[in-house]
C-alpha atoms as an extended CHARMM CRD file, in Angstrom:
* protein
*
        92  EXT
         1         1  MET       CA             83.1180000000      -34.3320000000       23.4370000000  PROA      1               0.0000000000
         2         2  PHE       CA             82.9690000000      -37.9710000000       24.9820000000  PROA      2               0.0000000000
         3         3  ARG       CA             79.3610000000      -38.5820000000       24.9900000000  PROA      3               0.0000000000
         4         4  ARG       CA             79.4290000000      -37.7990000000       21.3830000000  PROA      4               0.0000000000
         5         5  PHE       CA             81.1540000000      -40.4830000000       19.9810000000  PROA      5               0.0000000000
         6         6  PHE       CA             78.7190000000      -42.4920000000       21.2510000000  PROA      6               0.0000000000
         7         7  LEU       CA             75.1390000000      -41.3430000000       20.5610000000  PROA      7               0.0000000000
         8         8  LYS       CA             73.3650000000      -42.1660000000       17.8420000000  PROA      8               0.0000000000
         9         9  ASP       CA             74.4500000000      -39.3830000000       15.0110000000  PROA      9               0.0000000000
        10        10  ILE       CA             72.0760000000      -36.7040000000       14.7630000000  PROA      10              0.0000000000
        11        11  ASP       CA             71.0680000000      -35.2440000000       11.3850000000  PROA      11              0.0000000000
        12        12  VAL       CA             69.4190000000      -32.3480000000       13.2320000000  PROA      12              0.0000000000
        13        13  SER       CA             69.1490000000      -29.9660000000       16.1890000000  PROA      13              0.0000000000
        14        14  ILE       CA             66.2120000000      -27.6970000000       17.0550000000  PROA      14              0.0000000000
        15        15  ILE       CA             66.6270000000      -25.1030000000       18.8620000000  PROA      15              0.0000000000
        16        16  LEU       CA             63.6130000000      -23.8770000000       20.6440000000  PROA      16              0.0000000000
        17        17  PRO       CA             63.9010000000      -21.3500000000       23.4770000000  PROA      17              0.0000000000
        18        18  CYS       CA             61.0020000000      -20.6360000000       25.7940000000  PROA      18              0.0000000000
        19        19  LYS       CA             59.1390000000      -17.5110000000       28.1860000000  PROA      19              0.0000000000
        20        20  ASP       CA             55.8420000000      -17.8950000000       29.2700000000  PROA      20              0.0000000000
        21        21  GLU       CA             55.1920000000      -19.1520000000       26.0550000000  PROA      21              0.0000000000
        22        22  GLY       CA             51.1320000000      -21.1390000000       27.5790000000  PROA      22              0.0000000000
        23        23  SER       CA             49.8930000000      -24.1730000000       25.7480000000  PROA      23              0.0000000000
        24        24  HSD       CA             52.2320000000      -22.5820000000       22.2530000000  PROA      24              0.0000000000
        25        25  LEU       CA             55.0030000000      -24.5860000000       23.0290000000  PROA      25              0.0000000000
        26        26  LYS       CA             53.6750000000      -27.4140000000       23.1630000000  PROA      26              0.0000000000
        27        27  GLY       CA             51.5040000000      -27.3980000000       19.8920000000  PROA      27              0.0000000000
        28        28  THR       CA             54.9170000000      -26.5270000000       18.1570000000  PROA      28              0.0000000000
        29        29  VAL       CA             56.8980000000      -29.6520000000       19.4260000000  PROA      29              0.0000000000
        30        30  ASP       CA             54.0530000000      -32.2360000000       18.8750000000  PROA      30              0.0000000000
        31        31  GLY       CA             54.0960000000      -30.9430000000       14.7960000000  PROA      31              0.0000000000
        32        32  MET       CA             57.5510000000      -31.1520000000       14.7370000000  PROA      32              0.0000000000
        33        33  LEU       CA             57.4430000000      -34.5130000000       16.2940000000  PROA      33              0.0000000000
        34        34  GLN       CA             54.8340000000      -34.9340000000       13.4970000000  PROA      34              0.0000000000
        35        35  ALA       CA             56.6630000000      -33.7900000000       10.5410000000  PROA      35              0.0000000000
        36        36  LYS       CA             56.4030000000      -36.8610000000        8.2570000000  PROA      36              0.0000000000
        37        37  THR       CA             61.1320000000      -37.2340000000        7.5970000000  PROA      37              0.0000000000
        38        38  ASN       CA             63.7510000000      -39.1980000000        6.5750000000  PROA      38              0.0000000000
        39        39  LEU       CA             66.4660000000      -37.1880000000        8.9040000000  PROA      39              0.0000000000
        40        40  SER       CA             67.5860000000      -37.9130000000       11.8770000000  PROA      40              0.0000000000
        41        41  LEU       CA             66.1230000000      -35.3240000000       14.6390000000  PROA      41              0.0000000000
        42        42  GLU       CA             66.5420000000      -33.9910000000       17.7900000000  PROA      42              0.0000000000
        43        43  ILE       CA             64.1660000000      -30.6140000000       20.2980000000  PROA      43              0.0000000000
        44        44  ILE       CA             66.2360000000      -29.1470000000       22.4220000000  PROA      44              0.0000000000
        45        45  VAL       CA             63.7590000000      -26.2680000000       24.0320000000  PROA      45              0.0000000000
        46        46  VAL       CA             65.3370000000      -23.8800000000       26.8290000000  PROA      46              0.0000000000
        47        47  ASN       CA             62.9890000000      -22.2630000000       29.1150000000  PROA      47              0.0000000000
        48        48  ASP       CA             64.2510000000      -18.9310000000       30.0360000000  PROA      48              0.0000000000
        49        49  ASN       CA             62.9770000000      -18.5080000000       33.3280000000  PROA      49              0.0000000000
        50        50  SER       CA             59.3590000000      -18.9060000000       32.3380000000  PROA      50              0.0000000000
        51        51  ALA       CA             56.5530000000      -18.8940000000       35.5570000000  PROA      51              0.0000000000
        52        52  ASP       CA             53.5790000000      -20.4930000000       33.1760000000  PROA      52              0.0000000000
        53        53  GLY       CA             54.8010000000      -23.6590000000       33.0910000000  PROA      53              0.0000000000
        54        54  CYS       CA             54.5590000000      -24.7970000000       29.1320000000  PROA      54              0.0000000000
        55        55  TYR       CA             57.2050000000      -26.3820000000       29.1140000000  PROA      55              0.0000000000
        56        56  ASN       CA             55.9110000000      -29.2270000000       32.2590000000  PROA      56              0.0000000000
        57        57  PHE       CA             53.5580000000      -31.3870000000       29.6270000000  PROA      57              0.0000000000
        58        58  LEU       CA             57.5260000000      -32.3290000000       29.0690000000  PROA      58              0.0000000000
        59        59  LEU       CA             58.2950000000      -33.9230000000       32.3630000000  PROA      59              0.0000000000
        60        60  GLU       CA             54.0520000000      -35.2650000000       32.4360000000  PROA      60              0.0000000000
        61        61  ASP       CA             55.3160000000      -37.6710000000       28.7910000000  PROA      61              0.0000000000
        62        62  LYS       CA             58.7070000000      -38.2030000000       29.3430000000  PROA      62              0.0000000000
        63        63  GLU       CA             57.6760000000      -41.3740000000       26.5940000000  PROA      63              0.0000000000
        64        64  LYS       CA             56.1450000000      -39.6260000000       24.5030000000  PROA      64              0.0000000000
        65        65  TYR       CA             59.2730000000      -36.8210000000       24.5500000000  PROA      65              0.0000000000
        66        66  LYS       CA             62.2500000000      -38.7690000000       23.9770000000  PROA      66              0.0000000000
        67        67  LYS       CA             63.4500000000      -36.2870000000       21.3330000000  PROA      67              0.0000000000
        68        68  VAL       CA             63.5060000000      -33.3470000000       23.3390000000  PROA      68              0.0000000000
        69        69  ARG       CA             66.3280000000      -32.0600000000       25.4690000000  PROA      69              0.0000000000
        70        70  LEU       CA             64.9320000000      -29.4200000000       28.5550000000  PROA      70              0.0000000000
        71        71  LEU       CA             67.7010000000      -26.6760000000       29.0080000000  PROA      71              0.0000000000
        72        72  THR       CA             66.6760000000      -24.1230000000       31.6060000000  PROA      72              0.0000000000
        73        73  SER       CA             68.4910000000      -21.0400000000       32.4300000000  PROA      73              0.0000000000
        74        74  SER       CA             67.6600000000      -17.6390000000       34.0140000000  PROA      74              0.0000000000
        75        75  ASN       CA             67.2320000000      -14.7160000000       32.3650000000  PROA      75              0.0000000000
        76        76  LEU       CA             69.2710000000      -14.3890000000       29.1970000000  PROA      76              0.0000000000
        77        77  GLY       CA             67.6320000000      -12.9020000000       26.8150000000  PROA      77              0.0000000000
        78        78  ILE       CA             66.6870000000      -15.2650000000       23.1470000000  PROA      78              0.0000000000
        79        79  ALA       CA             69.9730000000      -15.1250000000       21.7710000000  PROA      79              0.0000000000
        80        80  GLY       CA             71.5770000000      -16.6190000000       24.7850000000  PROA      80              0.0000000000
        81        81  ALA       CA             69.1830000000      -19.1580000000       24.7570000000  PROA      81              0.0000000000
        82        82  ARG       CA             70.0100000000      -19.8340000000       21.3480000000  PROA      82              0.0000000000
        83        83  ASN       CA             73.4340000000      -20.4000000000       22.1470000000  PROA      83              0.0000000000
        84        84  ILE       CA             72.5080000000      -22.4110000000       25.2150000000  PROA      84              0.0000000000
        85        85  GLY       CA             71.0680000000      -24.8420000000       23.1830000000  PROA      85              0.0000000000
        86        86  ALA       CA             73.5940000000      -24.4940000000       20.1500000000  PROA      86              0.0000000000
        87        87  SER       CA             76.3540000000      -25.2300000000       22.3620000000  PROA      87              0.0000000000
        88        88  ILE       CA             74.7130000000      -29.0200000000       24.1250000000  PROA      88              0.0000000000
        89        89  ALA       CA             73.2170000000      -29.6390000000       19.9790000000  PROA      89              0.0000000000
        90        90  ARG       CA             73.6940000000      -32.7530000000       18.2420000000  PROA      90              0.0000000000
        91        91  GLY       CA             73.1550000000      -32.2380000000       15.2820000000  PROA      91              0.0000000000
        92        92  LYS       CA             75.2580000000      -31.8530000000       11.5480000000  PROA      92              0.0000000000
């Protein structure tokens, strides 16, 4: 809760649960980052125990994906992964 005071206001938080999404996750994230908008946004990717490394691109190019936060969960399922993402979301 203390962190929120110092962080820039975020208009929108987008939560993307993923599990073995292959290249689809990268395409989705890249598309969102290229969207033209006046809103400030953050993207929260929740890796729910993927075995295919679909999230590795986020670790390889941290500067490009600085608006993306990566969380890891362990087989919570889509609803559980969304809830974990929502628990740290800063968007209005």
